[in-house]
VODRENLO-994224 format. One record per residue: residue in three letters; x, y, z of N, C-alpha, C in turn. Coordinates in Angstrom, 3 decimals, padded with zeros to 6 digits. Last residue first. Example, Ala and Ser with C-alpha at 12.3 -4.5 7.8 and 13.67 -1.06 7.14 Angstrom:
2
Ser,012.850,-002.250,007.080,013.670,-001.060,007.140,012.900,000.030,007.870
Ala,013.190,-005.690,007.800,012.300,-004.500,007.800,013.200,-003.300,007.800
//
This chain:
262
His,003.768,-002.894,054.763,004.982,-002.649,054.748,005.683,-001.305,055.273
Gly,000.752,-002.457,054.987,001.771,-003.261,056.529,003.136,-003.613,056.313
Lys,000.002,-003.200,051.938,-000.337,-002.677,053.185,000.367,-003.280,054.407
Thr,000.639,-003.381,049.158,001.817,-002.940,050.361,001.438,-002.914,051.478
Gly,-001.031,-004.349,047.188,-000.426,-005.283,048.031,000.535,-004.973,049.082
Tyr,-001.612,-002.200,045.145,-000.500,-002.966,045.234,-000.156,-003.842,046.260
Asp,-004.253,-001.496,046.027,-004.084,-001.568,044.761,-002.827,-002.433,044.451
Glu,-003.941,-000.967,048.796,-004.916,-002.340,048.174,-004.696,-002.338,046.796
Asp,-002.131,000.968,048.750,-001.955,-000.457,049.518,-002.674,-001.240,048.911
Tyr,-003.634,003.316,047.927,-002.254,002.644,046.983,-001.991,001.078,047.322
Arg,-005.740,003.655,049.568,-005.909,002.850,048.344,-004.744,002.553,047.248
Glu,-003.843,004.530,051.487,-004.674,003.015,051.707,-005.047,002.566,050.421
Leu,-002.988,006.686,050.454,-001.927,005.532,050.610,-002.861,004.293,050.855
Val,-005.439,008.526,050.439,-004.523,007.939,049.302,-003.707,006.911,049.578
Lys,-005.733,008.384,053.183,-006.539,008.030,052.470,-006.289,007.442,050.904
Ala,-003.465,009.814,053.998,-003.489,008.320,054.576,-004.722,007.806,053.614
Ala,-004.090,012.485,053.135,-002.966,011.855,052.160,-003.158,010.157,052.950
Glu,-006.245,013.000,054.755,-006.299,013.072,053.361,-005.432,012.118,052.766
Asn,-005.163,013.040,057.084,-006.066,011.968,056.959,-006.505,012.164,055.582
Pro,-003.359,015.034,057.233,-002.668,013.734,057.352,-003.964,012.794,056.734
Ser,-004.390,017.737,054.883,-004.473,017.108,055.865,-003.725,015.891,056.193
Ser,-004.695,018.670,052.350,-004.789,019.630,053.174,-004.583,019.205,054.610
Phe,-001.994,018.096,050.081,-002.923,017.347,050.855,-003.380,018.207,052.007
Leu,-001.652,021.093,047.812,-001.076,019.625,048.598,-002.209,019.216,049.463
Thr,-003.799,022.307,045.325,-003.143,022.308,046.747,-002.472,021.302,046.931
Pro,-005.435,022.398,043.167,-003.852,023.313,043.123,-003.341,023.479,044.653
Asp,-006.337,019.252,041.489,-006.221,020.132,042.834,-005.195,021.145,042.988
Gln,-005.726,017.993,038.887,-006.481,019.175,039.208,-006.933,020.109,040.389
Asp,-002.506,017.450,037.858,-003.820,017.535,038.819,-004.514,018.524,039.027
Leu,-000.771,018.066,036.059,-001.646,016.682,035.573,-002.351,016.572,036.821
Ser,001.292,019.948,035.749,-000.229,020.059,035.317,-000.812,018.973,034.904
Leu,003.439,019.569,036.931,003.514,019.279,035.639,002.035,019.401,035.029
Ala,002.955,020.346,039.557,003.916,021.184,038.673,003.594,020.863,037.501
His,001.146,018.387,040.384,000.930,019.698,040.100,001.703,020.574,039.686
Leu,003.170,016.308,040.376,001.817,016.190,039.427,001.159,017.669,039.506
Ala,004.715,017.126,042.454,005.069,017.063,041.345,004.051,017.098,040.151
Ala,002.729,017.059,044.541,003.383,017.846,044.385,003.846,018.071,042.971
Lys,001.795,014.397,044.631,001.189,015.090,044.473,001.520,016.657,044.028
Ala,004.938,013.273,045.630,004.117,012.938,043.825,002.940,013.816,043.407
Ala,004.675,014.375,048.011,005.605,014.513,047.082,005.347,014.441,045.757
Ala,002.840,012.903,049.255,002.796,014.349,049.350,003.491,014.993,047.993
Val,003.916,010.275,048.893,002.552,010.572,048.514,002.467,012.203,048.145
Glu,005.931,010.725,050.687,006.164,010.441,049.240,004.847,010.690,048.184
Ala,005.072,010.981,053.368,005.574,012.062,052.581,005.891,012.082,051.143
Leu,003.801,008.534,053.667,002.674,009.881,053.370,003.481,010.861,052.826
Gln,006.144,006.810,053.744,005.310,006.937,052.594,004.183,007.817,052.477
Lys,007.085,008.069,056.024,008.132,008.088,054.772,006.714,008.055,053.912
Ser,004.734,009.990,057.819,005.478,008.756,057.631,006.033,008.898,056.461
Ser,003.396,012.180,058.184,004.038,011.682,059.374,004.504,010.437,059.306
Gly,005.148,014.693,055.409,003.856,013.489,056.192,004.498,012.994,057.658
Thr,005.864,016.568,053.070,005.628,016.586,054.193,004.725,015.392,054.684
Gly,007.073,016.881,049.704,006.178,016.532,050.446,006.440,016.470,051.953
Arg,008.295,018.017,046.347,008.548,017.488,047.329,007.584,017.668,048.487
Gly,009.568,017.557,043.010,008.663,017.935,043.690,009.146,017.648,045.331
Leu,011.472,016.712,041.423,010.391,017.087,040.636,009.010,017.788,041.817
Glu,015.027,017.214,040.878,013.601,017.092,041.960,012.485,017.719,041.048
Thr,016.759,015.279,038.715,016.079,016.351,038.791,015.099,016.332,039.993
Gly,017.736,013.066,038.217,018.638,013.567,039.141,017.880,014.995,039.330
Glu,016.042,011.382,037.063,017.151,011.831,036.294,017.888,012.679,036.829
Phe,013.775,012.757,039.286,013.718,011.939,038.135,015.091,012.273,037.116
Tyr,012.197,012.689,042.674,013.562,012.912,041.237,013.207,011.985,040.110
Val,010.769,013.582,045.356,010.656,012.841,044.204,011.529,013.690,043.123
Gly,011.732,014.182,049.029,011.487,014.771,047.719,011.322,013.650,046.228
Cys,010.249,014.203,052.261,010.584,013.711,051.099,010.764,014.330,049.781
Thr,010.007,014.491,055.640,010.110,015.359,054.314,010.767,014.712,053.272
Tyr,008.187,013.880,058.447,009.401,013.417,057.378,009.024,014.287,056.077
Ser,008.083,013.696,061.920,007.563,014.471,060.437,008.515,014.251,059.314
Arg,006.747,012.078,064.656,007.687,012.419,063.787,006.929,013.071,062.572
Ala,006.023,011.824,067.204,005.140,012.886,066.674,006.063,012.972,065.369
His,007.306,010.406,068.979,005.653,009.859,068.906,005.180,010.704,067.908
Ala,009.868,010.891,068.707,009.442,009.651,068.314,007.883,009.684,067.827
Pro,009.677,014.730,068.050,009.797,013.606,068.645,009.358,012.290,067.936
Gly,010.916,016.261,065.081,010.193,015.945,065.938,009.974,014.612,066.786
Glu,012.042,014.950,061.550,012.050,016.168,062.834,010.745,015.587,063.734
Glu,013.789,014.476,058.853,013.105,013.633,059.988,012.976,014.877,060.754
Ser,014.397,014.855,055.271,014.731,015.515,056.751,013.660,014.440,057.581
Leu,014.703,013.752,053.106,015.054,014.872,052.965,015.484,015.152,054.431
Thr,014.246,010.552,051.126,014.144,011.096,052.527,015.247,012.427,052.539
Lys,013.532,010.142,047.973,014.431,010.353,049.075,014.055,011.237,050.145
Tyr,012.373,008.251,045.208,012.053,009.390,046.405,013.436,009.046,047.154
Val,012.742,008.433,041.925,013.166,008.165,042.967,012.689,008.730,044.033
Val,011.007,007.028,038.567,011.244,008.108,039.691,011.883,007.468,041.008
Ala,012.611,005.132,036.257,011.845,005.267,037.332,012.289,006.213,037.935
Glu,013.271,004.966,032.334,013.641,005.207,034.147,012.536,005.434,034.812
Lys,012.168,004.868,030.267,012.004,004.124,030.887,012.269,004.222,032.262
Lys,010.472,008.355,028.931,011.736,007.364,029.261,011.243,006.145,030.248
Glu,008.115,009.195,028.729,008.935,009.616,028.117,010.377,009.093,027.773
Ala,006.291,007.362,029.911,005.769,007.949,029.148,007.005,008.480,028.122
Gln,007.563,008.054,032.868,007.756,006.471,032.053,007.149,006.854,030.410
Met,005.930,009.958,033.661,007.542,009.969,033.423,008.184,008.775,032.782
Ala,003.420,008.824,034.175,003.554,010.187,033.247,005.268,010.251,032.638
Glu,003.595,006.921,035.851,003.250,006.470,034.297,003.731,007.715,033.474
Gln,004.418,008.360,038.026,005.476,006.786,037.348,005.289,006.997,036.060
Leu,002.416,009.624,038.665,003.628,010.399,038.603,004.584,009.375,037.649
Asn,000.609,007.746,039.325,-000.050,008.592,038.069,001.500,009.100,037.615
Ser,001.503,006.304,041.495,001.120,005.905,040.268,001.084,006.627,039.060
Lys,001.160,008.783,043.267,002.767,007.713,042.794,002.522,007.276,041.548
Pro,-001.575,009.128,043.311,-000.511,010.216,042.903,000.702,009.510,042.325
Asn,-004.110,007.260,042.481,-003.018,007.082,043.297,-001.764,008.143,042.583
Ser,-006.637,007.177,041.492,-006.524,007.694,042.629,-005.149,007.919,043.443
Glu,-006.797,009.040,038.118,-006.556,007.961,038.968,-006.207,008.537,040.500
Glu,-008.093,010.467,035.446,-008.068,010.873,036.672,-007.526,009.425,037.303
Leu,-007.065,010.314,032.058,-007.694,009.452,033.063,-007.360,010.042,034.560
Val,-007.593,012.677,029.592,-006.769,012.078,030.372,-007.586,011.625,031.711
Glu,-009.509,011.129,026.889,-009.104,012.079,027.607,-008.317,011.397,028.823
Ala,-009.452,010.407,023.349,-009.392,010.084,024.624,-009.528,011.048,025.282
Glu,-010.035,010.421,020.623,-011.287,010.207,021.533,-010.926,010.495,022.809
Glu,-007.271,010.082,019.718,-008.406,011.219,019.013,-009.205,011.509,019.971
Ile,-006.542,007.670,020.299,-006.103,008.756,020.824,-007.009,009.962,021.001
Asp,-008.399,005.880,018.757,-008.269,005.971,019.921,-007.728,007.442,020.834
Lys,-007.509,006.659,016.200,-008.936,006.945,016.775,-009.047,007.104,017.934
Glu,-004.553,005.866,016.055,-005.135,007.342,015.926,-006.756,007.719,016.434
Phe,-003.399,003.326,016.410,-003.866,004.447,017.723,-004.783,005.404,017.215
Ile,-003.397,002.290,014.077,-003.773,001.549,015.502,-004.150,002.214,016.245
Arg,-002.408,003.884,012.428,-003.538,003.281,012.463,-004.302,002.842,013.742
Arg,000.200,004.558,013.185,-000.686,005.552,013.288,-002.272,004.753,013.237
Val,001.023,001.960,012.771,001.198,002.082,014.075,000.268,003.544,014.089
Phe,001.512,002.333,009.747,000.389,001.156,010.591,000.283,001.448,011.802
Gln,002.790,004.303,009.532,001.345,004.634,009.135,000.642,003.599,009.669
Tyr,005.241,003.663,010.399,004.631,004.811,011.033,002.883,004.919,010.517
Ala,005.711,001.701,008.481,005.757,001.280,009.972,005.001,002.314,010.557
Tyr,006.408,002.873,006.367,005.078,002.091,006.641,004.870,001.519,007.780
Glu,008.449,004.841,007.134,007.353,005.337,006.556,005.993,004.540,006.879
Arg,010.427,002.786,007.238,010.199,003.641,008.129,008.583,004.285,007.899
Gly,010.172,-000.576,006.379,010.539,001.068,005.979,009.992,002.051,006.977
Gln,009.975,-003.088,006.328,008.727,-002.449,005.352,009.288,-000.850,005.188
Asp,011.688,-004.317,008.253,011.489,-004.966,006.924,010.715,-004.264,005.920
Leu,012.175,-002.777,010.402,013.238,-003.129,009.277,012.787,-003.519,007.873
Tyr,009.435,-002.231,010.969,010.121,-000.869,010.942,011.416,-001.302,009.650
Leu,008.723,-004.750,011.765,007.920,-004.048,010.546,009.070,-003.067,009.868
Ala,009.961,-005.178,013.986,010.177,-006.031,012.501,009.850,-005.261,011.653
Gly,008.835,-003.291,015.837,010.099,-003.159,015.356,010.793,-004.023,013.966
Ile,006.562,-004.296,015.766,006.599,-002.867,015.419,008.220,-002.875,014.714
Phe,007.439,-006.319,017.139,006.634,-006.558,016.077,006.853,-005.524,015.114
Ser,007.843,-005.661,019.677,009.124,-006.534,018.690,008.635,-006.392,017.316
Glu,005.551,-004.769,020.547,006.745,-003.805,020.136,007.541,-004.251,019.409
Phe,003.989,-007.117,021.046,003.606,-005.882,019.823,004.813,-004.978,019.707
Val,005.819,-008.437,022.680,005.663,-008.902,021.157,005.251,-007.838,020.358
Asp,005.261,-007.195,025.048,006.802,-007.069,024.430,006.937,-007.309,022.939
Glu,002.774,-007.411,025.281,003.268,-005.953,025.383,004.556,-006.236,024.691
Leu,002.433,-010.144,025.572,002.015,-009.530,024.518,002.446,-008.145,024.096
Val,004.224,-010.287,028.377,004.578,-010.786,026.724,004.067,-010.324,025.680
His,002.291,-009.048,029.762,003.680,-008.052,029.625,004.421,-009.169,028.609
Ala,000.429,-010.599,030.015,000.164,-009.320,029.556,001.447,-008.544,029.134
Ala,-000.732,-013.596,029.442,000.591,-013.294,029.711,000.613,-011.428,028.988
Glu,-003.173,-014.417,029.042,-003.193,-014.095,030.271,-001.630,-013.651,030.309
Lys,-002.782,-015.700,026.740,-003.758,-014.764,026.524,-003.625,-013.771,027.759
Leu,-001.108,-017.641,027.394,-000.366,-016.052,026.630,-001.421,-015.538,026.595
Pro,-000.859,-019.311,030.162,-001.466,-018.997,029.253,-001.142,-017.611,028.552
Ile,002.230,-020.123,031.514,001.196,-019.195,031.658,000.334,-019.124,029.988
Leu,004.781,-021.466,031.145,003.797,-022.278,031.504,002.565,-021.129,031.706
Phe,007.838,-022.051,029.935,006.586,-021.027,029.744,005.612,-021.362,029.910
Ser,009.208,-024.182,029.367,009.108,-023.933,030.849,008.313,-022.904,030.942
Thr,009.154,-024.767,026.664,008.413,-025.622,027.474,008.386,-025.158,028.994
Gly,009.053,-021.714,025.173,009.828,-022.680,025.397,008.890,-023.680,026.425
Val,007.086,-019.938,022.632,007.651,-020.195,023.940,008.364,-021.474,024.457
Arg,005.922,-017.996,019.806,006.632,-019.158,020.631,007.156,-019.121,021.523
Ile,002.921,-016.707,018.863,004.087,-016.357,020.006,004.677,-017.918,020.438
Tyr,000.596,-016.809,017.895,001.653,-017.210,017.095,002.830,-016.852,017.711
Glu,-001.773,-016.308,019.081,-001.709,-017.520,018.662,-000.669,-017.787,017.667
Asp,-001.398,-013.562,020.083,-001.079,-014.407,021.028,-001.240,-015.931,020.448
Phe,-002.376,-011.851,018.185,-000.607,-012.138,018.271,-000.466,-013.383,019.323
His,-004.586,-010.891,017.342,-004.474,-012.625,017.406,-002.913,-012.862,017.346
Met,-005.333,-008.194,017.337,-004.564,-008.707,016.253,-004.266,-010.425,015.974
Val,-006.043,-008.005,020.037,-007.204,-007.741,018.954,-006.641,-008.319,017.434
Leu,-003.680,-008.619,021.205,-004.893,-009.718,021.218,-005.753,-009.366,020.395
Ala,-002.381,-006.371,020.831,-001.823,-007.598,020.445,-002.929,-008.587,020.509
Tyr,-004.143,-004.608,022.438,-003.950,-004.473,020.738,-003.360,-005.613,020.182
His,-003.420,-005.293,024.836,-004.832,-005.146,024.057,-004.978,-005.316,022.734
Ser,-000.637,-004.843,025.487,-001.423,-006.121,025.359,-002.670,-006.069,024.549
Glu,-001.125,-001.975,024.992,-000.271,-002.766,024.127,-000.942,-004.190,024.117
Ser,-002.312,-001.311,027.691,-002.898,-001.271,026.217,-002.595,-001.808,025.184
Glu,-001.317,-002.422,029.556,-002.591,-002.840,029.443,-003.209,-002.474,028.123
Thr,001.071,-001.361,029.401,001.140,-002.612,029.410,-000.299,-003.120,029.149
Arg,001.268,002.053,027.716,001.302,001.193,029.230,001.056,-000.349,028.416
Ile,000.886,003.561,026.021,002.189,002.619,025.883,002.098,001.915,027.259
Phe,-001.518,005.042,026.646,-001.393,004.134,025.466,-000.346,003.193,025.044
Gln,-001.064,006.672,028.827,-002.450,005.685,028.713,-002.145,004.770,027.597
Ala,001.144,008.317,027.797,001.424,006.898,029.086,000.010,005.956,029.257
Lys,000.146,009.885,026.638,000.721,009.374,026.052,000.718,007.753,026.982
Leu,-001.443,011.395,028.783,-002.345,010.933,027.994,-001.491,009.791,027.010
Met,000.867,012.202,030.244,-000.313,011.642,031.108,-000.936,010.791,029.881
Ser,001.676,013.795,028.314,002.408,012.719,028.928,001.898,011.745,029.664
Leu,-000.079,015.819,028.154,000.121,015.168,027.044,001.209,013.731,027.373
Glu,000.092,017.217,030.735,-001.462,016.216,030.244,-000.987,015.772,029.203
Gly,002.563,018.591,030.566,002.111,017.305,031.480,000.650,016.118,031.165
Gln,001.857,020.376,028.129,002.991,019.269,028.254,002.452,018.184,028.948
Glu,-001.715,020.939,028.124,-000.280,021.021,028.042,000.725,020.071,027.938
Met,-004.246,020.301,024.889,-003.457,020.109,026.326,-001.960,020.658,026.402
Glu,-004.907,021.278,022.952,-005.784,021.951,024.394,-005.154,021.524,025.424
Pro,-004.537,019.685,020.848,-004.017,021.108,021.084,-004.127,022.080,022.375
His,-004.504,016.973,020.096,-005.043,017.479,021.354,-004.438,018.840,021.498
Arg,-003.411,015.472,017.809,-004.929,015.763,018.155,-005.631,016.438,019.366
Val,-000.742,016.378,018.083,-001.656,017.000,017.045,-003.215,016.907,017.559
Phe,000.050,015.327,020.325,000.260,016.809,020.279,-000.517,017.246,019.332
Cys,-000.483,012.605,020.066,-001.406,013.261,021.177,-000.839,015.029,020.570
Leu,001.031,012.018,017.638,-000.823,011.969,017.530,-001.031,012.741,018.898
Glu,003.243,011.946,018.731,002.879,013.104,017.838,001.033,013.170,017.829
Ala,003.341,010.032,020.274,003.945,011.181,020.847,003.407,012.379,019.780
Thr,002.769,007.850,018.998,001.837,008.321,019.925,002.184,009.465,020.193
Val,005.535,007.742,017.496,004.007,007.836,016.492,002.913,008.562,017.824
Leu,007.274,007.646,019.620,007.285,008.612,018.376,005.961,009.037,017.973
Gly,006.537,004.800,020.529,006.596,006.330,021.261,006.522,007.443,020.543
Ile,006.508,003.187,018.423,005.411,003.255,019.330,005.523,004.922,019.527
Val,009.604,003.714,018.114,008.863,003.864,016.858,007.296,004.362,017.559
Ser,010.600,002.262,020.800,011.049,003.739,020.205,009.911,004.360,019.095
Asp,009.393,-000.115,020.506,009.209,000.664,021.679,009.350,002.193,021.058
Gly,011.019,-001.292,018.352,009.463,-001.276,018.442,009.025,000.050,019.379
Leu,013.659,-001.505,019.552,013.268,-000.781,018.246,011.878,-000.455,018.379
Phe,012.998,-003.483,021.700,013.960,-002.174,021.843,013.145,-000.647,020.910
Glu,012.015,-005.602,020.388,011.181,-004.702,021.371,011.989,-003.478,021.346
Leu,014.617,-006.534,018.968,013.499,-005.967,018.176,012.191,-004.884,019.322
Arg,015.785,-007.665,021.041,016.440,-006.351,020.562,015.215,-005.442,019.799
Glu,013.876,-009.778,022.001,014.236,-008.448,023.009,014.951,-007.275,022.371
Tyr,013.006,-011.989,020.598,012.270,-010.791,020.413,013.154,-009.261,020.979
Asp,015.534,-014.357,019.938,014.316,-014.226,020.361,014.056,-012.284,020.064
Glu,018.162,-015.044,020.100,017.334,-015.362,018.843,015.977,-015.219,019.319
His,020.160,-015.071,022.051,019.938,-013.543,021.174,019.344,-014.005,019.809
Ser,021.323,-018.053,021.797,021.366,-017.147,022.656,020.973,-015.936,021.580
Val,020.455,-021.598,022.621,020.995,-020.809,021.681,020.810,-019.532,022.688
Arg,018.928,-024.254,023.279,020.645,-023.952,023.712,021.101,-022.947,022.716
Asn,016.187,-024.422,023.071,017.243,-024.781,021.782,018.529,-024.207,021.985
Met,015.379,-023.666,025.747,015.415,-024.981,025.003,016.129,-025.681,023.991
Gly,016.783,-021.197,026.081,017.408,-022.457,026.735,016.808,-023.575,026.379
Asn,015.487,-019.915,023.922,016.858,-019.942,024.257,017.380,-020.908,024.837
Cys,012.442,-019.742,024.709,012.847,-020.966,023.688,014.815,-021.082,023.517
Ser,012.317,-017.983,026.490,012.258,-019.175,026.867,012.796,-020.427,025.843
Ser,012.235,-015.571,024.922,013.266,-015.697,025.229,013.760,-017.238,025.705
His,009.735,-015.933,022.077,010.139,-015.654,023.528,011.436,-016.049,023.974
Thr,009.227,-014.797,018.941,010.131,-015.842,019.626,010.200,-015.658,021.032
Phe,008.541,-013.182,017.324,007.292,-013.569,018.008,008.005,-014.684,018.743
Ala,010.342,-011.959,015.960,009.495,-011.006,016.707,008.749,-011.723,018.020
Met,011.328,-014.108,014.495,012.171,-013.616,015.675,011.271,-012.659,016.815
Glu,009.513,-014.056,012.813,009.485,-014.897,013.539,010.159,-014.925,014.509
Tyr,010.228,-011.794,011.425,008.979,-011.702,012.147,009.058,-012.830,012.606
Ile,012.833,-012.160,010.205,012.605,-011.294,011.251,011.446,-011.578,012.190
Leu,012.011,-014.267,008.234,012.936,-014.436,009.498,012.736,-013.431,010.565
Leu,011.134,-012.917,006.124,009.758,-013.652,006.980,010.513,-013.819,008.588
Asp,011.158,-010.267,004.459,012.263,-011.233,005.321,011.444,-011.710,006.367
His,009.370,-009.117,003.591,010.697,-009.303,002.475,011.474,-009.884,003.313
Pro,005.788,-009.588,003.642,007.152,-009.439,004.160,008.186,-009.906,003.132
Val,003.013,-007.873,003.258,003.878,-008.827,002.336,005.549,-008.791,002.833
Ile,000.305,-007.143,005.020,001.774,-007.200,004.704,002.346,-008.344,004.087
Gly,-002.304,-007.411,006.053,-001.994,-006.644,004.733,-000.675,-006.552,004.704
Leu,-003.039,-008.843,008.105,-002.643,-007.396,008.593,-002.384,-006.864,007.241
Ser,-003.204,-011.310,006.607,-004.568,-010.969,007.503,-004.244,-009.159,007.805
Gln,-000.790,-011.747,006.329,-001.595,-011.385,005.194,-002.708,-010.700,005.483
Leu,000.256,-012.359,008.861,000.891,-011.003,008.031,-000.218,-010.819,007.057
Leu,-000.890,-014.487,009.548,-001.109,-013.615,010.000,-000.919,-011.978,009.583
Val,000.137,-016.236,007.304,-001.363,-016.173,007.613,-001.669,-014.943,008.502
Arg,002.966,-016.286,007.796,002.188,-015.468,006.854,000.947,-015.376,006.855
Leu,003.390,-017.828,009.982,003.284,-016.535,010.386,002.693,-015.642,009.080
Asp,001.810,-020.674,010.908,002.549,-020.110,009.796,002.071,-018.511,009.926
Lys,001.607,-022.609,013.619,001.330,-021.783,012.782,002.135,-021.237,011.905
Asp,003.550,-024.663,014.847,002.908,-025.254,013.946,002.132,-024.021,012.855
Glu,004.269,-022.778,016.662,005.347,-023.273,016.061,004.633,-023.833,014.650
Ala,001.645,-022.757,018.514,002.120,-021.318,018.054,003.508,-021.980,016.829
Pro,-000.233,-025.464,018.226,000.889,-024.973,018.542,001.233,-023.573,017.824
Thr,-004.160,-024.820,017.964,-002.776,-025.231,016.963,-001.609,-024.556,017.882
Glu,-006.040,-026.253,020.496,-005.350,-025.138,019.701,-004.024,-025.419,019.113
Asn,-008.343,-028.503,021.026,-007.062,-028.318,021.461,-006.668,-027.052,019.989
Met,-011.668,-028.668,022.349,-010.848,-028.450,020.957,-009.638,-027.852,021.022
//
């Protein structure tokens, strides 16, 4: 049985199922329009990207408050990590699927990926929808809507321990802003066969931590570990006790992200 194309589906059905009476239906249609439609229709700026920017900020504010209020036992670093668990692609795309957003997203003919599998698009539309809701229904309505989505999950959540310090650090910092952390090689010492590298990790120009290893990659892993410890995100109060320990973490990183041998 073929599914009804998104362009043939009435968004008012979705909005009604969510208890929303729209004042401006067009803004919701824009929230569900992917940029691939621009080329097909020979137009520009008639997609969800600007609304995504607004919705991302609304979601960030509400989830930050929920983490703060529901988890008074957590320090700043733990709160950042907890928030990161809920504003990541996997979480937001999940909420979009739960609300059946994939059935209403409009894409161009050049878009070939099944929308149920397009996690980043689902994440974008989740954020753009909240942006549209904010403009159409007002700040308080949008706040309460987002709160209902996240509140129970955040209240019951714990900070997840992951095996990759570099990934942990990146997600924690991006919970606050979209900027990426930057790694810099600070020094290289020793003969060619026994080289030692020291790397620092920086966010918006501020050093978060530094570490040493027998390769630049191992030094970066150690720097991330130091930064996580400084942010109270890591249970281990020491840096890697040996190159072998750091190498194991790096190996897990390579397996997760396909960087082995690079």
